[in-house]
Backbone bond lengths (Angstrom), bond angles and torsions (degrees), N, CA, C in turn:
res aa  C-N    CA-C-N  psi(-1)  N-CA   C-N-CA  omega(-1)  CA-C   N-CA-C  phi
1 M - - - 1.439 - - 1.527 108.08 -
2 A 1.323 116.23 127.91 1.451 121.45 179.80 1.523 110.28 -74.46
3 K 1.302 115.95 145.49 1.471 121.65 179.48 1.520 108.34 -110.87
4 I 1.332 116.08 143.17 1.457 121.05 176.07 1.515 108.79 -131.14
5 Q 1.318 116.13 158.79 1.454 121.17 173.44 1.519 107.41 -99.34
6 V 1.324 116.06 136.72 1.463 120.10 179.85 1.524 109.36 -131.86
7 T 1.304 114.37 154.52 1.459 121.68 170.48 1.517 106.08 -115.26
8 I 1.321 116.37 126.43 1.465 120.21 -177.86 1.523 107.91 -116.38
9 K 1.320 115.36 126.36 1.463 121.01 -179.19 1.526 109.99 -100.30
10 N 1.319 115.03 157.49 1.465 123.42 173.13 1.524 113.77 61.23
11 V 1.317 117.10 39.77 1.461 121.97 175.42 1.519 107.55 -89.00
12 D 1.316 116.52 132.94 1.458 120.93 177.93 1.525 109.35 -60.06
13 E 1.326 116.26 125.78 1.462 121.59 -175.47 1.528 112.28 -60.42
14 N 1.329 116.87 -41.83 1.467 120.31 -179.59 1.523 112.11 -66.83
15 V 1.320 116.30 -40.94 1.466 120.58 179.38 1.521 109.94 -64.21
16 F 1.342 116.14 -43.17 1.463 118.95 -179.77 1.528 111.19 -66.46
17 S 1.328 116.89 -37.82 1.469 120.08 177.28 1.521 110.79 -62.52
18 E 1.342 116.83 -40.63 1.469 120.24 177.10 1.526 110.89 -63.82
19 L 1.329 116.52 -41.84 1.469 120.83 178.23 1.521 110.27 -59.86
20 K 1.331 116.78 -46.78 1.465 120.55 180.00 1.522 111.69 -61.90
21 A 1.331 116.16 -42.56 1.463 120.27 -179.06 1.525 111.13 -65.47
22 E 1.330 116.48 -43.74 1.468 119.84 179.71 1.527 110.59 -66.70
23 A 1.322 116.75 -38.92 1.460 120.14 177.06 1.527 110.34 -61.96
24 A 1.316 117.21 -41.81 1.468 121.31 178.81 1.525 110.87 -63.75
25 R 1.340 116.74 -42.90 1.469 119.86 178.80 1.527 111.83 -60.45
26 K 1.332 114.62 -34.63 1.470 118.87 -178.89 1.525 112.29 -94.02
27 K 1.336 115.32 5.96 1.465 122.00 179.34 1.540 111.98 56.39
28 L 1.341 114.92 43.18 1.458 121.68 177.53 1.527 109.54 -113.45
29 P 1.325 117.29 144.40 1.459 118.52 170.49 1.537 109.42 -64.54
30 V 1.325 117.31 148.73 1.459 121.52 -179.20 1.526 111.01 -58.47
31 G 1.306 117.54 -37.67 1.465 120.68 -179.91 1.524 112.42 -60.74
32 I 1.324 116.59 -41.18 1.463 120.05 178.84 1.527 109.93 -69.28
33 A 1.338 117.06 -42.03 1.460 120.42 178.10 1.527 110.17 -60.60
34 L 1.313 116.89 -41.41 1.462 120.88 178.66 1.521 110.84 -66.32
35 S 1.325 117.57 -40.79 1.469 120.82 177.31 1.528 110.97 -61.44
36 L 1.333 116.45 -41.70 1.463 120.05 178.14 1.528 111.04 -63.66
37 A 1.320 116.20 -41.16 1.466 120.07 178.63 1.524 111.18 -64.14
38 I 1.323 116.57 -41.39 1.471 120.60 178.72 1.521 110.16 -65.04
39 E 1.333 117.16 -44.29 1.466 120.61 178.33 1.524 111.33 -58.15
40 R 1.323 116.17 -44.49 1.470 119.62 -179.73 1.520 110.67 -64.69
41 W 1.324 116.89 -43.96 1.459 120.68 179.40 1.529 110.52 -60.41
42 L 1.323 116.92 -42.38 1.463 120.36 179.11 1.523 111.88 -65.00
43 S 1.334 117.07 -42.42 1.466 119.12 -179.48 1.529 110.56 -67.43
44 E 1.332 117.92 -36.83 1.470 120.52 177.55 1.519 110.80 -65.59
45 S 1.317 117.03 -38.23 1.463 119.51 -177.60 1.524 111.96 -73.07
46 K 1.333 117.84 -17.72 1.462 121.34 179.54 1.522 112.94 -88.60
47 K 1.340 116.95 -11.82 1.457 119.72 -179.97 1.520 109.19 -66.51
48 P 1.324 116.79 134.49 1.458 118.25 179.67 1.537 110.64 -65.82
49 Q 1.297 115.37 135.23 1.456 121.47 178.96 1.523 108.55 -104.69
50 L 1.318 116.36 124.02 1.449 121.25 178.17 1.525 108.40 -99.42
51 P 1.336 117.29 113.14 1.458 119.18 -179.73 1.527 111.23 -60.54
52 L 1.305 115.53 145.53 1.456 121.62 -178.60 1.524 111.34 -54.30
53 A 1.323 117.41 -36.35 1.459 121.26 -178.54 1.531 112.13 -63.44
54 K 1.336 117.81 -21.58 1.468 120.76 -178.97 1.523 113.12 -96.74
55 W 1.329 117.59 0.49 1.459 120.08 177.16 1.515 109.15 -65.45
56 K 1.316 115.99 140.84 1.457 119.88 177.72 1.522 109.03 -94.77
57 T 1.302 115.02 139.85 1.455 119.46 176.71 1.525 109.23 -98.60
58 I 1.314 115.62 158.47 1.457 119.83 178.09 1.517 108.53 -127.67
59 E 1.300 114.70 154.28 1.454 120.55 173.62 1.510 107.39 -94.44
60 G 1.309 116.72 117.87 1.453 120.55 -178.85 1.514 113.67 -93.47
61 G 1.311 115.81 -12.83 1.455 118.94 -179.18 1.513 112.20 75.62
62 D 1.332 115.66 -165.64 1.462 121.64 -176.57 1.523 113.19 -63.86
63 K 1.323 117.51 -27.87 1.471 119.84 -177.20 1.523 112.41 -66.02
64 T 1.311 117.76 -24.76 1.467 120.07 -177.91 1.524 112.45 -109.57
65 R 1.311 117.54 5.70 1.463 121.21 -175.73 1.522 111.98 -58.34
66 L 1.317 118.25 -39.08 1.459 122.34 -178.41 1.530 112.43 -108.77
67 L 1.316 116.45 21.75 1.458 120.62 -173.97 1.532 112.69 -60.03
68 S 1.324 117.58 -43.42 1.467 118.83 -178.22 1.524 111.27 -63.80
69 E 1.320 116.89 -37.15 1.456 119.93 177.06 1.526 111.05 -66.31
70 Q 1.337 116.58 -38.19 1.466 120.42 178.69 1.524 110.81 -65.62
71 V 1.308 116.08 -42.48 1.470 120.29 178.33 1.534 109.57 -62.74
72 D 1.327 116.83 -45.27 1.468 120.83 178.43 1.516 111.43 -58.32
73 S 1.344 117.13 -42.82 1.463 119.47 -177.76 1.532 111.05 -67.19
74 I 1.337 117.32 -33.11 1.462 120.59 177.30 1.530 110.10 -69.93
75 L 1.325 115.82 -45.35 1.465 120.08 -175.80 1.520 112.86 -75.00
76 Y 1.307 117.02 -40.75 1.464 120.12 -171.07 1.533 114.38 -112.81
77 G 1.334 116.19 -2.75 1.469 120.19 176.11 1.486 115.62 79.97
């Protein structure tokens, strides 16, 4: 993989400080940490997004009629 030098303007100072600190904790150069962050951002942006309006609903019948209440009782007691 070819490496290039870049100058990036208008980077949030706090975000960059966090990136540097996390890179140091993981013993990574900042450039590699930034490349990993860019790769992740690109892969996330390529994931197909299904709008809520296109979600299909299903009929669960009587077995799922009280499902949300059952989930709530498990999670919240």
